[in-house]
A tleap script that builds the chain and sets N, CA, C and O, in Angstrom:
source leaprc.protein.ff14SB
mol = sequence {
  NMET THR ARG LEU LYS GLU ILE GLU ARG ARG
  LEU SER LYS THR THR PRO GLY GLU TRP THR
  GLN THR GLY HIE TRP VAL GLY HIE PRO ARG
  ARG GLY SER ILE ILE GLU HIE CYS CYS CYS
  GLU LYS LEU SER ASP ALA ASP PHE ILE VAL
  ARG SER ARG VAL ASP ILE GLN TRP LEU ILE
  SER GLU VAL LYS ARG LEU GLN ALA GLU ASN
  GLU LYS LEU LYS ALA ASP MET ARG GLY VAL
  CYS GLY ILE GLY ILE CASP
}
set mol.1.N position { 0.988 -1.265 -0.168 }
set mol.1.CA position { -0.066 -0.188 -0.003 }
set mol.1.C position { 0.909 1.050 -0.024 }
set mol.1.O position { 1.994 1.104 0.555 }
set mol.2.N position { 0.327 2.043 -0.801 }
set mol.2.CA position { 1.473 3.412 -0.802 }
set mol.2.C position { 1.180 4.204 0.307 }
set mol.2.O position { 0.171 3.972 0.972 }
set mol.3.N position { 2.129 5.332 0.652 }
set mol.3.CA position { 1.741 6.145 1.537 }
set mol.3.C position { 0.424 6.926 1.283 }
set mol.3.O position { -0.358 7.054 2.225 }
set mol.4.N position { 0.181 7.365 0.278 }
set mol.4.CA position { -1.182 8.174 0.064 }
set mol.4.C position { -2.120 7.474 0.270 }
set mol.4.O position { -3.105 8.048 0.735 }
set mol.5.N position { -2.219 6.007 0.027 }
set mol.5.CA position { -3.396 5.229 0.012 }
set mol.5.C position { -3.831 5.129 1.833 }
set mol.5.O position { -4.934 5.152 2.380 }
set mol.6.N position { -2.453 5.016 2.396 }
set mol.6.CA position { -2.452 4.856 3.968 }
set mol.6.C position { -3.219 6.034 4.557 }
set mol.6.O position { -4.140 5.953 5.369 }
set mol.7.N position { -2.693 7.161 4.018 }
set mol.7.CA position { -3.245 8.475 4.666 }
set mol.7.C position { -4.508 8.430 4.190 }
set mol.7.O position { -5.301 8.843 5.036 }
set mol.8.N position { -5.068 8.062 3.077 }
set mol.8.CA position { -6.293 8.266 2.705 }
set mol.8.C position { -7.280 7.255 3.675 }
set mol.8.O position { -8.313 7.659 4.211 }
set mol.9.N position { -6.810 6.008 3.778 }
set mol.9.CA position { -7.261 4.954 4.533 }
set mol.9.C position { -7.643 5.579 5.861 }
set mol.9.O position { -8.845 5.568 6.126 }
set mol.10.N position { -6.642 6.230 6.917 }
set mol.10.CA position { -6.841 6.641 8.047 }
set mol.10.C position { -7.647 7.990 8.066 }
set mol.10.O position { -8.111 8.354 9.146 }
set mol.11.N position { -7.854 8.792 6.887 }
set mol.11.CA position { -8.777 10.004 6.599 }
set mol.11.C position { -10.056 9.399 6.564 }
set mol.11.O position { -10.963 9.996 7.143 }
set mol.12.N position { -10.368 8.038 5.842 }
set mol.12.CA position { -11.703 7.677 5.972 }
set mol.12.C position { -12.446 7.198 7.254 }
set mol.12.O position { -13.659 7.088 7.437 }
set mol.13.N position { -11.480 6.958 8.038 }
set mol.13.CA position { -11.954 6.287 9.370 }
set mol.13.C position { -12.139 7.484 10.320 }
set mol.13.O position { -12.324 7.227 11.510 }
set mol.14.N position { -12.100 9.143 9.794 }
set mol.14.CA position { -12.268 9.866 10.946 }
set mol.14.C position { -13.489 10.558 10.749 }
set mol.14.O position { -13.817 10.696 9.571 }
set mol.15.N position { -14.250 11.033 11.622 }
set mol.15.CA position { -15.609 11.957 11.758 }
set mol.15.C position { -15.866 12.849 10.400 }
set mol.15.O position { -15.145 13.841 10.290 }
set mol.16.N position { -16.593 12.657 9.603 }
set mol.16.CA position { -16.540 13.375 8.508 }
set mol.16.C position { -16.869 14.971 9.208 }
set mol.16.O position { -17.169 15.237 10.372 }
set mol.17.N position { -16.699 15.839 8.098 }
set mol.17.CA position { -17.022 17.362 8.450 }
set mol.17.C position { -15.986 18.150 9.252 }
set mol.17.O position { -15.038 17.664 9.869 }
set mol.18.N position { -16.307 19.419 9.151 }
set mol.18.CA position { -15.219 20.314 9.770 }
set mol.18.C position { -15.128 20.187 11.398 }
set mol.18.O position { -16.102 19.749 12.010 }
set mol.19.N position { -14.021 20.553 12.037 }
set mol.19.CA position { -14.319 20.371 13.405 }
set mol.19.C position { -14.360 22.115 13.790 }
set mol.19.O position { -14.507 23.139 13.123 }
set mol.20.N position { -14.178 21.848 15.015 }
set mol.20.CA position { -14.643 23.392 15.556 }
set mol.20.C position { -13.488 23.792 16.537 }
set mol.20.O position { -12.751 22.932 17.018 }
set mol.21.N position { -13.349 25.181 16.829 }
set mol.21.CA position { -12.262 25.386 17.993 }
set mol.21.C position { -12.990 26.508 18.850 }
set mol.21.O position { -13.462 27.524 18.341 }
set mol.22.N position { -13.029 26.210 20.233 }
set mol.22.CA position { -13.449 27.386 21.166 }
set mol.22.C position { -11.982 27.713 22.077 }
set mol.22.O position { -11.588 27.010 23.008 }
set mol.23.N position { -11.404 28.754 21.642 }
set mol.23.CA position { -10.274 29.015 22.372 }
set mol.23.C position { -9.251 27.948 22.000 }
set mol.23.O position { -8.855 27.756 20.851 }
set mol.24.N position { -8.801 27.168 23.244 }
set mol.24.CA position { -7.837 26.033 23.346 }
set mol.24.C position { -8.487 24.800 23.230 }
set mol.24.O position { -7.793 23.805 23.440 }
set mol.25.N position { -9.575 24.655 22.965 }
set mol.25.CA position { -10.311 23.389 22.913 }
set mol.25.C position { -10.889 23.131 21.323 }
set mol.25.O position { -11.250 24.030 20.564 }
set mol.26.N position { -10.881 21.838 21.056 }
set mol.26.CA position { -11.216 21.568 19.900 }
set mol.26.C position { -12.278 20.373 20.039 }
set mol.26.O position { -12.255 19.451 20.854 }
set mol.27.N position { -13.140 20.614 19.107 }
set mol.27.CA position { -14.383 19.556 19.348 }
set mol.27.C position { -14.967 19.427 17.783 }
set mol.27.O position { -14.419 19.935 16.805 }
set mol.28.N position { -16.035 18.744 17.764 }
set mol.28.CA position { -16.779 18.343 16.399 }
set mol.28.C position { -18.408 18.669 16.824 }
set mol.28.O position { -19.015 18.237 17.805 }
set mol.29.N position { -18.844 19.473 15.873 }
set mol.29.CA position { -20.384 19.872 16.184 }
set mol.29.C position { -21.328 18.662 15.873 }
set mol.29.O position { -22.376 18.459 16.486 }
set mol.30.N position { -20.867 17.909 14.897 }
set mol.30.CA position { -21.774 16.476 14.934 }
set mol.30.C position { -21.892 15.693 16.232 }
set mol.30.O position { -22.913 15.133 16.632 }
set mol.31.N position { -20.946 15.723 16.714 }
set mol.31.CA position { -20.942 14.941 18.198 }
set mol.31.C position { -21.472 15.794 19.458 }
set mol.31.O position { -21.947 15.265 20.463 }
set mol.32.N position { -21.336 17.117 19.282 }
set mol.32.CA position { -21.963 17.862 20.007 }
set mol.32.C position { -21.342 18.075 21.338 }
set mol.32.O position { -21.889 18.528 22.344 }
set mol.33.N position { -19.938 17.623 21.169 }
set mol.33.CA position { -18.962 17.581 22.449 }
set mol.33.C position { -17.609 18.231 22.070 }
set mol.33.O position { -17.275 18.458 20.907 }
set mol.34.N position { -16.877 18.504 23.144 }
set mol.34.CA position { -15.665 18.989 23.062 }
set mol.34.C position { -14.648 17.758 23.472 }
set mol.34.O position { -14.838 17.186 24.546 }
set mol.35.N position { -13.623 17.375 22.656 }
set mol.35.CA position { -12.760 16.405 22.896 }
set mol.35.C position { -12.380 16.341 24.050 }
set mol.35.O position { -11.523 17.209 24.220 }
set mol.36.N position { -12.590 15.677 25.090 }
set mol.36.CA position { -11.820 15.382 26.483 }
set mol.36.C position { -10.315 15.386 26.136 }
set mol.36.O position { -9.794 14.887 25.139 }
set mol.37.N position { -9.763 15.992 27.071 }
set mol.37.CA position { -8.451 15.788 27.360 }
set mol.37.C position { -7.456 16.406 25.995 }
set mol.37.O position { -6.377 16.007 25.557 }
set mol.38.N position { -8.176 17.321 25.657 }
set mol.38.CA position { -7.782 17.914 24.014 }
set mol.38.C position { -7.573 19.762 24.196 }
set mol.38.O position { -7.734 20.611 23.320 }
set mol.39.N position { -7.235 19.927 25.404 }
set mol.39.CA position { -6.608 21.323 25.650 }
set mol.39.C position { -5.194 21.659 25.112 }
set mol.39.O position { -4.168 21.240 25.647 }
set mol.40.N position { -5.220 22.421 24.050 }
set mol.40.CA position { -3.935 22.738 23.210 }
set mol.40.C position { -3.260 23.965 24.112 }
set mol.40.O position { -3.934 24.836 24.662 }
set mol.41.N position { -1.821 23.876 24.163 }
set mol.41.CA position { -1.160 24.613 25.001 }
set mol.41.C position { -1.301 26.176 24.028 }
set mol.41.O position { -1.486 27.297 24.501 }
set mol.42.N position { -1.156 25.830 22.655 }
set mol.42.CA position { -0.989 27.106 21.925 }
set mol.42.C position { -2.307 27.242 20.850 }
set mol.42.O position { -2.740 26.346 20.125 }
set mol.43.N position { -2.760 28.503 20.961 }
set mol.43.CA position { -4.014 28.422 19.880 }
set mol.43.C position { -3.787 27.849 18.615 }
set mol.43.O position { -4.639 27.130 18.092 }
set mol.44.N position { -2.587 28.135 18.017 }
set mol.44.CA position { -1.948 27.509 16.644 }
set mol.44.C position { -2.305 26.003 16.504 }
set mol.44.O position { -2.735 25.438 15.498 }
set mol.45.N position { -2.017 25.433 17.815 }
set mol.45.CA position { -2.206 23.895 17.796 }
set mol.45.C position { -3.254 23.607 17.526 }
set mol.45.O position { -3.446 22.771 16.642 }
set mol.46.N position { -4.265 24.190 18.181 }
set mol.46.CA position { -5.671 23.954 17.997 }
set mol.46.C position { -6.203 24.382 16.946 }
set mol.46.O position { -7.136 23.650 16.614 }
set mol.47.N position { -5.987 25.528 16.031 }
set mol.47.CA position { -6.218 25.761 14.531 }
set mol.47.C position { -5.679 24.474 13.749 }
set mol.47.O position { -6.449 23.850 13.019 }
set mol.48.N position { -4.476 24.124 13.896 }
set mol.48.CA position { -3.743 22.918 12.999 }
set mol.48.C position { -4.688 21.712 13.156 }
set mol.48.O position { -4.746 20.897 12.236 }
set mol.49.N position { -5.510 21.532 14.386 }
set mol.49.CA position { -6.076 20.080 14.284 }
set mol.49.C position { -7.545 20.447 13.810 }
set mol.49.O position { -8.307 19.610 13.326 }
set mol.50.N position { -7.868 21.790 13.998 }
set mol.50.CA position { -9.435 21.818 13.574 }
set mol.50.C position { -9.339 21.943 12.073 }
set mol.50.O position { -10.386 21.731 11.461 }
set mol.51.N position { -8.292 22.243 11.395 }
set mol.51.CA position { -8.014 22.361 9.917 }
set mol.51.C position { -7.714 21.324 9.190 }
set mol.51.O position { -7.943 21.271 7.981 }
set mol.52.N position { -7.038 20.173 10.034 }
set mol.52.CA position { -6.332 19.529 9.694 }
set mol.52.C position { -6.901 18.242 8.543 }
set mol.52.O position { -6.220 17.943 7.562 }
set mol.53.N position { -7.988 17.694 8.796 }
set mol.53.CA position { -9.045 16.887 8.055 }
set mol.53.C position { -9.234 17.379 6.613 }
set mol.53.O position { -8.958 16.711 5.616 }
set mol.54.N position { -9.790 18.761 6.617 }
set mol.54.CA position { -10.003 19.506 5.435 }
set mol.54.C position { -8.850 19.621 4.731 }
set mol.54.O position { -8.854 19.326 3.535 }
set mol.55.N position { -7.787 20.029 5.309 }
set mol.55.CA position { -6.404 20.405 4.649 }
set mol.55.C position { -6.023 18.990 4.054 }
set mol.55.O position { -5.847 18.879 2.841 }
set mol.56.N position { -5.917 18.089 4.763 }
set mol.56.CA position { -5.668 16.772 4.125 }
set mol.56.C position { -6.247 16.224 2.711 }
set mol.56.O position { -5.707 15.715 1.728 }
set mol.57.N position { -7.724 16.587 3.079 }
set mol.57.CA position { -8.614 16.233 2.042 }
set mol.57.C position { -7.920 16.823 0.404 }
set mol.57.O position { -7.603 16.284 -0.656 }
set mol.58.N position { -7.927 18.310 0.997 }
set mol.58.CA position { -7.321 19.107 -0.273 }
set mol.58.C position { -6.001 18.516 -0.884 }
set mol.58.O position { -5.814 18.346 -2.089 }
set mol.59.N position { -4.956 18.176 0.303 }
set mol.59.CA position { -3.406 17.858 -0.407 }
set mol.59.C position { -3.829 16.450 -1.356 }
set mol.59.O position { -3.485 16.309 -2.530 }
set mol.60.N position { -4.532 15.597 -0.683 }
set mol.60.CA position { -4.695 14.238 -1.149 }
set mol.60.C position { -5.217 14.565 -2.560 }
set mol.60.O position { -4.734 13.849 -3.437 }
set mol.61.N position { -6.251 15.649 -3.032 }
set mol.61.CA position { -6.569 15.626 -4.206 }
set mol.61.C position { -5.618 16.522 -5.114 }
set mol.61.O position { -5.442 16.278 -6.307 }
set mol.62.N position { -5.191 17.282 -4.631 }
set mol.62.CA position { -3.877 17.895 -5.243 }
set mol.62.C position { -2.802 17.072 -5.619 }
set mol.62.O position { -2.157 17.307 -6.640 }
set mol.63.N position { -2.537 16.044 -4.811 }
set mol.63.CA position { -1.618 14.996 -5.161 }
set mol.63.C position { -1.779 14.058 -6.413 }
set mol.63.O position { -0.922 13.682 -7.212 }
set mol.64.N position { -3.300 13.753 -6.345 }
set mol.64.CA position { -3.714 13.156 -7.422 }
set mol.64.C position { -3.667 13.787 -8.662 }
set mol.64.O position { -3.223 13.308 -9.705 }
set mol.65.N position { -4.226 15.065 -8.462 }
set mol.65.CA position { -4.355 15.916 -9.676 }
set mol.65.C position { -2.969 15.960 -10.494 }
set mol.65.O position { -2.807 15.712 -11.689 }
set mol.66.N position { -1.994 16.348 -9.517 }
set mol.66.CA position { -0.598 16.302 -10.117 }
set mol.66.C position { 0.097 14.984 -10.739 }
set mol.66.O position { 0.831 15.065 -11.723 }
set mol.67.N position { -0.160 13.889 -10.156 }
set mol.67.CA position { 0.135 12.772 -10.745 }
set mol.67.C position { -0.683 12.358 -12.045 }
set mol.67.O position { -0.192 11.693 -12.958 }
set mol.68.N position { -1.691 12.722 -12.026 }
set mol.68.CA position { -2.455 12.614 -13.372 }
set mol.68.C position { -1.829 13.506 -14.387 }
set mol.68.O position { -1.619 12.999 -15.489 }
set mol.69.N position { -1.516 14.674 -14.210 }
set mol.69.CA position { -0.884 15.520 -14.887 }
set mol.69.C position { 0.437 15.098 -15.244 }
set mol.69.O position { 0.831 15.257 -16.400 }
set mol.70.N position { 1.191 14.554 -14.327 }
set mol.70.CA position { 2.569 14.155 -14.586 }
set mol.70.C position { 2.459 12.649 -15.771 }
set mol.70.O position { 3.081 12.467 -16.818 }
set mol.71.N position { 1.486 11.816 -15.130 }
set mol.71.CA position { 1.298 10.733 -16.359 }
set mol.71.C position { 0.824 11.087 -17.754 }
set mol.71.O position { 1.051 10.347 -18.711 }
set mol.72.N position { 0.241 12.094 -17.843 }
set mol.72.CA position { -0.216 12.753 -19.205 }
set mol.72.C position { 1.051 13.293 -19.828 }
set mol.72.O position { 1.456 12.737 -20.849 }
set mol.73.N position { 1.833 14.487 -19.242 }
set mol.73.CA position { 2.865 14.809 -19.725 }
set mol.73.C position { 4.006 13.671 -20.003 }
set mol.73.O position { 4.805 13.919 -20.906 }
set mol.74.N position { 4.135 12.466 -19.305 }
set mol.74.CA position { 4.991 11.732 -19.747 }
set mol.74.C position { 4.466 10.903 -21.159 }
set mol.74.O position { 5.211 10.387 -21.992 }
set mol.75.N position { 3.297 10.923 -21.177 }
set mol.75.CA position { 2.427 9.892 -22.239 }
set mol.75.C position { 2.686 11.163 -23.368 }
set mol.75.O position { 2.851 10.792 -24.530 }
set mol.76.N position { 2.718 12.205 -23.176 }
set mol.76.CA position { 2.885 13.363 -24.573 }
set mol.76.C position { 4.540 13.277 -24.726 }
set mol.76.O position { 4.935 13.146 -25.884 }
set mol.77.N position { 5.382 13.328 -23.854 }
set mol.77.CA position { 6.475 13.337 -24.463 }
set mol.77.C position { 7.139 11.742 -24.882 }
set mol.77.O position { 8.306 11.581 -25.236 }
set mol.78.N position { 6.270 10.806 -24.772 }
set mol.78.CA position { 6.670 9.576 -25.477 }
set mol.78.C position { 6.261 9.543 -26.742 }
set mol.78.O position { 6.795 8.845 -27.605 }
set mol.79.N position { 5.236 10.337 -26.937 }
set mol.79.CA position { 4.566 10.526 -28.264 }
set mol.79.C position { 5.486 11.256 -29.129 }
set mol.79.O position { 5.871 10.846 -30.224 }
set mol.80.N position { 5.822 12.370 -28.576 }
set mol.80.CA position { 6.749 13.398 -29.497 }
set mol.80.C position { 8.058 12.645 -29.366 }
set mol.80.O position { 8.285 12.080 -30.436 }
set mol.81.N position { 8.985 12.424 -28.491 }
set mol.81.CA position { 10.124 11.853 -28.675 }
set mol.81.C position { 10.370 10.589 -28.984 }
set mol.81.O position { 11.449 10.239 -29.464 }
set mol.82.N position { 9.191 9.611 -28.688 }
set mol.82.CA position { 9.139 7.973 -28.946 }
set mol.82.C position { 10.110 7.574 -27.857 }
set mol.82.O position { 10.713 6.521 -28.068 }
set mol.83.N position { 10.391 8.255 -26.664 }
set mol.83.CA position { 11.328 7.470 -25.799 }
set mol.83.C position { 10.265 7.417 -24.467 }
set mol.83.O position { 9.287 8.154 -24.350 }
set mol.84.N position { 10.644 6.472 -23.583 }
set mol.84.CA position { 10.065 6.136 -22.119 }
set mol.84.C position { 10.579 6.933 -21.229 }
set mol.84.O position { 11.801 7.052 -21.136 }
set mol.85.N position { 9.741 7.590 -20.452 }
set mol.85.CA position { 10.124 8.528 -19.437 }
set mol.85.C position { 9.562 7.881 -18.101 }
set mol.85.O position { 8.393 7.501 -18.043 }
set mol.86.N position { 10.263 7.792 -17.242 }
set mol.86.CA position { 9.606 6.900 -15.667 }
set mol.86.C position { 9.470 8.413 -14.894 }
set mol.86.O position { 9.057 8.480 -13.737 }
savepdb mol mol.pdb
quit
């Protein structure tokens, strides 16, 4: 399994939707509660946790888009140059 597939698998097991932040506390509105024992020392840590699921979804999409673009460019080069590019 590729690293990207592993990340996608872990992401698929998380609670869907955006998380919320109240000061140093992180929670999920669908669950209606704050995560126990997750009081972040810095607000920037809480902000990172809250946004990580959505950010990772975007990053996975971007990696896949770039991989597809790369494969197309390699195919185009093979057609133009007649050589194999890895």
